[in-house]
C-alpha positions, 0 to 999 in steps of 0.5 A, a space after each residue: 210217587 206223589 202227583 203234584 196237582 190241585 184237588 180243587 172242588 174234589 168234594 163237590 158233586 157235579 150237579 152243584 158245580 153246574 148250578 154254581 156256574 149257572 148262577 155265576 153267569 146269571 149274576 154276571 149278566 145282572 151286574 153287567 146289565 146294571 152297569 149298562 143301564 146306569 151309563 144309559 141313564 147318564 146319557 153315556 153310550 157304549 159305541 162312542 166309548 169303544 170308538 174313543 178307546 180304539 182311536 186312543 188305544 195307547 193312551 188308554 192303556 197307559 192311563 189304565 196302568 199308571 192311575 189304575 194298576 199302579 195307583 200313581 196318585 193314591 200312593 202319594 198318601 202313604 197309608 191310603 196308598 198302601 191300603 188301596 194297593 193291597 185291596 186292589 192287588 189282593 182282589 186281582 190276584 184272587 180273581 186270576 186264581 179263580 179264573 185259573 181254577 175254572 180254566 183248568 178244572 172246568 174247561 181244559 179237563 172237560 175238553 182235553 182231559 187234563 188241567 194246567 194246575 200241576 207241578 211247579 206251576 201249581 205250587 207257585 199258584 198256591 203261594 200266590 193265591 195265599 199271598 193275594 188273600 193276605 194282601 186283601 185281608 190286610 188292606 181291608 183291615 187297614 180300611 176298616 181301621 181308617 174309618 173307625 179311627 176317623 183321623 182322616 175325615 171321610 164321608 163314611 156311610 153304612 154301605 162302606 162297612 157292608 162292602 168291607 165286611 163282605 169282602 173280609 168274610 169272603 177272604 176269610 172263608 176262602 182261607 178256612 175252606 182251603 185249610 179244611 181241604 188240606 185237613 181232609 186231603 193232606 199232601 206234603 206239597 200243601 205246605 206251599 199254601 203257607 196260610 192254609 197249612 198251619 190253619 188246617 191243624 185246627 180242624 183235627 182237635 175239633 173232630 172235623 174229619 172223614 165224612 163229617 168233615 166232607 159235609 162241613 166242607 160242602 156247607 162251608 163251600 156253599 156259604 162261600 159261594 153265596 157270599 161271593 154271589 152276594 158281594 157280586 150282586 151288591 157291586 153295582 150299588 156299592 162304592 166298590 163299583 168304582 173299580 169298574 167306573 173309575 177304570 172306564 173314567 181313567 181310560 177314556 179321560 181326554 188328553 188336554 193341557 192342565 191349564 186349558 179350559 174347554 172351548 165351546 165355540 171358535 169365535 172367528 169361525 162363527 163370525 165368518 160363517 154367521 152361525 152362532 147356534 152353539 151351546 155355552 155352559 150347562 143349564 142341566 147335567 145333561 148339557 155336560 160333555 160326554 167325558 164330564 159325565 164319565 168323570 162324575 160316574 167315576 167318583 169314589 167319594 174319597 174326599 181328597 178333593 174336599 180336604 185339599 180345597 181352599 174354598 172348603 177350608 175357608 168355609 164357603 158353601 163350595 165342596 168339590 166332592 159334594 158337587 161331583 157326588 150330586 152330579 153322579 146321583 142326578 145322572 142315575 135319576 135322570 137330570 137336574 139343573 146345574 144352578 141350585 140343583 147341583 151347585 149354588 150361585 155362591 159356590 160356583 163363584 167360590 172356586 179359585 180354579 187352583 186345581 188342588 182338587 184336580 191334583 188330588 183326584 186319584 181317578 183324574 176327575 176335574 171337579 173345577 170344570 163343573 164350576 166353570 160350566 155353571 159360571 158360563 150358564 150364569 153369564 148367559 143368564 146374566 146372573 152376575 154380581 155388581 163386581 163381576 158386571 163391572 169387571 166385564 164392562 171395564 174389559 169390554 170398554 177399556 180392554 182392562 179390568 181397572 177401567 183405566 184408559 188403555 193409553 195409560 199403559 204407555 207410561 211403562 215405555 219410560 222404563 223399557 223400549 217400545 217393540 220395534 223391528 229386530 225385536 222378537 221378544 216382548 215383556 208382557 207387563 199385564 194389567 196388574 203390572 200396568 195399573 196396580 201401583 204395588 205390582 207396577 213396581 215389580 214390573 219395573 224391577 223385572 224390566 230393569 233386571 232383564 236390561 241388566 242381563 242383556 235381554 233384547 226385548 220390547 214393550 207393547 205399551 197401549 197396544 197391549 190388552 188384557 189377555 182375557 184369562 179371568 174373563 174366561 174363568 168367570 164364564 165370559 167366553 165371547 169376551 175372552 176370544 175377542 181379546 185373543 183375536 186382538 192380541 194375536 193380531 198384535 203379536 203377528 204384527 211384530 213377529 213375536 217369538 217369545 213372551 216373558 210375563 210376570 203373571 202366571 195366569 197370563 203365562 198359562 193362558 198364552 202357553 196353554 190356551 192361545 195356541 188353539 187360536 193360532 199363537 206360535 210363540 215361546 211363553 216363559 214366566 219371569 222366574 225362568 227368565 231371571 233364573 237363567 240370567 243368574 245361572 249364566 252369571 249375567 246377573 250376580 247376586 249375594 246370599 243375605 242369609 235371611 230366612 225366606 219361605 216361598 209361596 208357589 202360585 197355583 198357575 205357575 206350580 201345580 198347573 204348569 209344573 214350574 217349581 225349580 226356578 223360583 227356588 233357585 232364586 230364593 236359594 241364591 239370595 237367602 235361606 229357603 224354609 219350605 212351608 208344609 204345603 208347598 209345590 204340588 200341595 201348595 195352598 192357594 192365595 185365594 185370588 184365582 178364578 176371578 176371586 180377586 175381583 169380587 167377594 164370596 160368602 165365606 167364614 175365613 179369608 183364604 189368604 189369611 189361612 195361607 199367611 198363617 202357614 207362612 208365619 209357621 215357618 218363622 221366616 221374615 219374608 214370603 217370596 211370591 211370583 204372581 201379582 194376585 198372590 202379592 196383593 192377596 198375601 199383603 192384604 192378609 198381613 195388614 188385616 192380621 196386623 203382622 206386617 212387622 213380622 213378615 213381608 211379602 216380596 216378589 222374587 224380582 224384588 228379592 234379586 234387586 235387594 241382593 244384586 251385586 253391581 
């Protein structure tokens, strides 16, 4: 009766196996030491990471599984996703297979006299081991083809080809070594090794049999071991190191609201204590937070952020991939200044905070956070453009960026009631709604529609102040928090429980940032409020059959995940034609992050790029739901001279045009 068991390493002398294991442990210690030294250089120490993991173990495991094991973001790109899954699971399966061999042959057999690679378990083991090898080879060939073909712009360097070649050689060596073992020690059950079995028949015609075959096998095995050691030793210095670094980065990535910036201090506490000894911004990379450093170290240099970034598309000198890679390299070398060391001043101001880079990053890095820390540093050093200084001065003097007398906000009270007792819902008009002539019309339309729908709400008039969203993203944290305290005091005065706003930036700030300072209120965008009125038939609309495309505002869609309400409105009133870049992949209008208020050096306007995408749909109207998107896209229609081809309309205006009285 044939015993179904593994003949693994049957031809290798014990002395060579002992030498192999000694070298294996030496290489392992070298690799771990190199990782440790690199983290230490970056100011990232082990104990805080362990404490964080233990404190957040459930989330740590969930993030590792979602974004590491299951490649939740990678699989959004079909080709790259399949390639990464093949390489990852190929390596994982082969690592498990190698570990089982060591456990069975070198531990259990030595201690107990028997191994676990026997019977059906062994047959399944061989099938899976061959399957893992096939996955790895196929994934590596896809990776090689992707870089040679160059259809996707990748920052390919020599080491990429070295690591792909090393892994490919290692995998093929494994197949040919296994095939030779079958040829020399053939058993009927070896047919389960579905790759190595047919491959084994190439050796007999070549005369690789008997003692000669055994000698060849030992040479092959020695070469295989050397290749494995070479790949392992090269691991910390190659892009393959991201398998370790990104796992750490993904696992300990802190949980925070997508639209929330970091808070370096709490102004109310500082005022109470009189202690203003806190750090704002990052003069050097060592001033970055622990998690920002682990993020940068985790960067795989894949370029997804670069390809999605509107600042890159418009030809500014900002490139999120380069920023993160600059930080990573500087961390290995010790330190570097953020401004003009990692990022230029123009690049720092070029970020629209659209978070396309955050959306695309497969390992949860937040590239925009580095730009925002650089801005905070520029503000602290008073390195501001004339436009930025004017904006912040207006905000400090008149509580709005336009510099208008804040009492001018009372003009809106002729269209809606002032907040009074019994009201707990406020329509937040916002600075653009109050002072920008174009968006003032939109604000009036929203007020009219809310009244038609029977919503009991009030306006704050001159008691409303800018909520400070843009000031914070410009880097002026103190001014932002001053406005927060004043606005929350007003909200508490009226017992406001619900805030309706037409500005996604205001919505995001009230929803995701104000709660940290004490706000307890439901915050909704006017798209949700109006869509609810249509659903409940409190407002009835007709379908005009006009072809309308929809621009998803970054702060409404990608950052806050709201896509359905705007689409319900457009679908109810017209024929929706989606742009190629829509929903989470929507392209920015160019006005976010303060870019509406100042100019940066660029080759082409972001708003023009977006308008071209809208024109490609053939739609006669582009629907928007943000004051900055409205202004930026209308400016694009004027400068491109396409006002006769396409018009820009807020969703509230589209409802008004198609309302059934």
